[in-house]
C-alpha positions in Angstrom: 0.0 0.0 0.0 2.9 2.4 0.8 4.4 1.7 -2.7 1.1 2.5 -4.4 0.9 5.8 -2.4 4.5 6.6 -3.3 3.8 6.0 -7.0 0.7 8.1 -6.9 2.6 11.0 -5.3 5.4 10.7 -7.8 2.9 10.8 -10.7 1.2 13.9 -9.2 4.6 15.6 -8.7 5.6 15.0 -12.3 2.4 16.5 -13.5 2.9 19.6 -11.4 6.6 19.9 -12.5 5.7 19.6 -16.2 2.9 22.1 -16.0 3.7 25.5 -17.3 2.0 28.8 -16.6 1.1 31.0 -19.5 -0.1 34.6 -19.3 -2.7 35.8 -21.8 -2.9 39.5 -22.4 -6.2 40.9 -23.7 -6.1 44.2 -25.6 -6.5 47.2 -23.4 -6.0 45.4 -20.1 -2.9 46.2 -18.0 -2.6 42.8 -16.3 -2.6 39.4 -18.1 -4.8 36.4 -17.3 -2.8 33.5 -15.9 -3.6 29.9 -17.1 -1.9 26.6 -17.1 -0.9 25.0 -20.5 -3.3 22.8 -22.3 -6.3 24.7 -21.1 -8.9 26.3 -23.4 -8.9 30.1 -23.2 -11.6 32.2 -24.8 -10.3 34.5 -27.6 -12.5 37.3 -26.3 -12.8 38.3 -22.7 -16.1 39.0 -21.0 -16.0 42.6 -22.2 -15.4 41.5 -25.8 -11.7 42.5 -25.9 -9.6 40.3 -28.2 -6.5 38.4 -27.1 -3.4 40.4 -27.9 -0.5 38.2 -26.9 0.7 35.1 -25.0 3.5 35.5 -22.5 5.6 32.4 -21.9 9.0 31.4 -20.6 9.6 28.6 -23.0 8.6 27.1 -26.4 4.8 26.7 -26.8 2.5 25.3 -29.5 -0.9 27.0 -29.9 -4.1 25.9 -31.6 -7.0 28.2 -32.7 -10.6 26.9 -32.3 -13.9 28.0 -33.9 -15.7 27.8 -30.5 -14.8 29.1 -27.1 -14.9 25.6 -25.6 -12.0 24.5 -27.9 -13.9 21.6 -29.4 -13.9 22.5 -33.1 -10.4 23.2 -34.4 -10.1 26.0 -36.9 -9.9 25.2 -40.6 -7.4 28.0 -41.4 -4.5 26.2 -43.0 -1.8 28.7 -41.9 -3.4 29.6 -38.6 -4.6 26.3 -37.2 -1.5 26.1 -35.0 1.7 28.0 -34.5 4.9 27.3 -32.7 6.3 30.2 -30.7 9.5 31.0 -28.9 9.6 32.3 -25.4 8.7 35.9 -24.6 5.7 38.1 -25.4 4.1 36.5 -28.5 1.7 38.7 -30.5 -1.4 36.8 -31.7 -2.0 37.1 -35.5 -5.2 35.7 -36.9 -7.4 35.7 -40.0 -10.9 37.2 -40.3 -13.2 36.0 -38.8 -11.2 35.7 -35.6 -11.1 32.4 -33.7 -13.3 31.9 -30.6 -10.9 29.9 -28.5 -7.1 29.2 -28.2 -5.2 26.5 -26.4 -1.4 26.6 -26.0 0.7 23.7 -24.9 4.3 23.3 -23.9 6.8 21.4 -26.0 6.5 18.4 -23.7 2.8 17.9 -24.3 2.4 18.9 -28.0 0.8 15.6 -28.9 -2.3 16.2 -26.8 
């Protein structure tokens, strides 16, 4: 039983260690919204402001979605996903804009 508990604790620790925090900056807001990687984020905030940039400390891979729940991936060939280096990454999109975005770290790109 102790071995099972130890394995469970190690698995939880690995998930926490691999999780990365991203900051999503909406246009006109001074402070970014903080989310973990691999979480769906609405492209527009509650006031209708569009997402301006993603702030990250490492390489990320982002996907655009046609719905705010991140169920229907966008069909834009050039904009469906984009790799981005660390820093403040401006979001560029086609018209009409996406409704949701999900960014993942390099370790969980295959999700």
